[in-house]
C-alpha positions, 0 to 999 in steps of 0.5 A: 831765338835772341838776336842781338842789335847794335844800339844806336845813339845820338849824344850831345856831350861826352859823359853818357856812358852810364847804362841808363844813358845808353838806354835813352837815346839823345837827339843828335846835334842839329846840322850846321846852318847853311853855307857854314859846311854845306860844300864839303861833299864828294862828288860821285856822279862822274868819278873821283879824280881826287880822293878827299884827304881825310884826318882819322886820329887814334880815338881816346878813352876816358879811362883805360879799362880791360873788356873781353875784346881787350884794353879800351886804349888799344880798341881806340886805335883798331877802331880807327884803323877800321874806319879808315880802311873801310873809307879807303876801299870805297875809292872816294878818300885819302884817309891820313892816320891813325898812324903818324897823327897827333894823339887826341886827348878825350875832351878834343873829341868834342872840341877839336883843335881845328888850328892844329888840323888845319895844317895837316892837308885834310878837309875833314876830321874823324874822331871818336872814343871807346868807353867800357860801360858798367854793364859790360858793353861798350860805347864807341863815339864817332864824330865827323868835322868839316876842318875848314869851316870849323863845323861838326857834320855828323855825330853817332854813338853805338852800344855794342857787346865787346863781341861786336866792336868791329861793327860799331867800327864799321857804322862810324865809318858808314856815318862818314860815308853817307854824309860826305857822299849822299850815298847809302851806307854799305860797311856794316854788311857780310859777304858769303862766297865759294872758297876755291882750293886744289888743283885747276881740274879738281877744285874743292869749293866751300861756302865761306862767310866773312865781314865785307872787309874780310875779318871774321871769316868762317867756312859754313860747308866742308867741302865734301860736295861742290857747292855753287851761287850761294845767295843771302835771304833779305833777312841775312839768316838764310842762304840758298845754293846748289849743291852736287849732293850724290852728284845731283845738282840741287838746290838747298836751303841753309840756316847760317846760325845752326848750320841745318839744311834742306832741299828746296824742292823734291823734283828729280831735275838740275835746279840751280840759279836761285835768288830769293825775293825782296820779302824773302817769301819766294826763291827764283830758280831755273829747272831743266826738265824734258830737254828744256830749262825754264825760270820757276819760282817756289815758296822759301818753305817749299812746296810746288814750284811754279813755272814762270817761262816756257819757250825752248832753250834755255832761261835762267839767272832770274832776279827780283826787282826790289819792289818784287814785282818784276824778274830779270832773266837771260835767255837764248830764245832768240838765238844768243844769250840776251836779257829779258824782263817779266812780271813776277807771275810770268807774264809780260815777257819782253827783251831789253838788251840789244847791244853786241855780244851776250849777256848772263847773270842779270841782278837788279840793283837795290836802288831798282834803277839798274841791273848789272850783268856779265857781257860775254864778247871778246872776253867777260866784262861787268856791265850795267844798264838802265832797268828799261835795257838803256844807258849800257856801260861796261865797268871791267875790263878783265880777261874773265870778269863774272857774276855781278852782286850789289853792295847794300847801297847799290853804287858798288859791285862785287864780282869774281875774276878769273885769271887766264891760264891758271884758273884762279878766281879772286873777288873783286869790287867796282863802283858805277863809274868804273873807276874804283876797282880793287881785289878783295883779299880771301884766305883762299880763291874766290867766286860766286860772291853774295853781298847781305843787306845792312846788317841789323 
């Protein structure tokens, strides 16, 4: 199977959109000299009291042309809108534009009129262009400028098939976000979740997939069987989830492109709470057998499960550390739900949570330094702690917030919030400061999200 990848190119001049130029990357411009623009950054450590104002005008085109994705002039506005929305949704920026800003000519993309932008109130400027290439691809250029120091901070170009133009816009937003915050990118990614509909006592639950901003939404399952906890594989091609096929709760592995699925383990027991290992070779999960629930792992290709825990009570919710050496899980072996860590072979099990209340659904940050979880006590909330159990912090204050998963950069957490009384569930995101929380729009009610790694 041939998989298309975005071609990322650096470029030093405007005229490079020929197919030959697209295939021969040009080195990006060197960073601005020290002291010229190093001060233009967003401090994300303690939270942002005033998001950075940033101007994002419509991106011009060198020549208006029709493409399979639409006319290049219209695409220039749409790309700018996506960049603005991504940055706005991060909570760290206040985009100005593209509506209401003056038009930018094609030559001005690499030679901004800083004098004109100086009165806009923006500190940074994002400009770019959309160009149709002779081979049917599109080139999307992306430039970031410090308005006050009149310096270029970053430049990047993306050559894509027309169907993937939105990904180029997300990549542009990632370029800006990364340069101004020092954090890793996360906009060019996808989300799967359980789409819910129907009355409270009889919900239809389907797996749905979408871009992280809600675009390109589609259903993967038809709702004939209830599905729960879909989880991405590290290569973003596969899901593992629990489904009640013939009213039997079992784990299934699902190929996103082909739609084919297979049962993960053959044992006639309830299996649930799956997570892939970082290398994609293993799936850790829980299985109820003989009146006890324990953590197991099994090869992604199938085979005999390996038992990792063996204590009275319920052990569940396993999640690998980014290096694959350890697993965090929840257990009530001590009388209440608490978090434990063990080596990937089941050895060295030790408790790490010691606060009041109970802890559930732990998941390791892709950075490896923190663990997110559901805190239960006076309601349900999303919290984080260091991987050794120290530094516990509550991030949300909803009535029932649960099921955290991490963005690819380890700074943003996606979860679902259930409304009191109605049972209506929605997807929400929150950053590590707890100050930037927002509802993530979905066509139907949503629960059990999973966030992919960055796309290829």
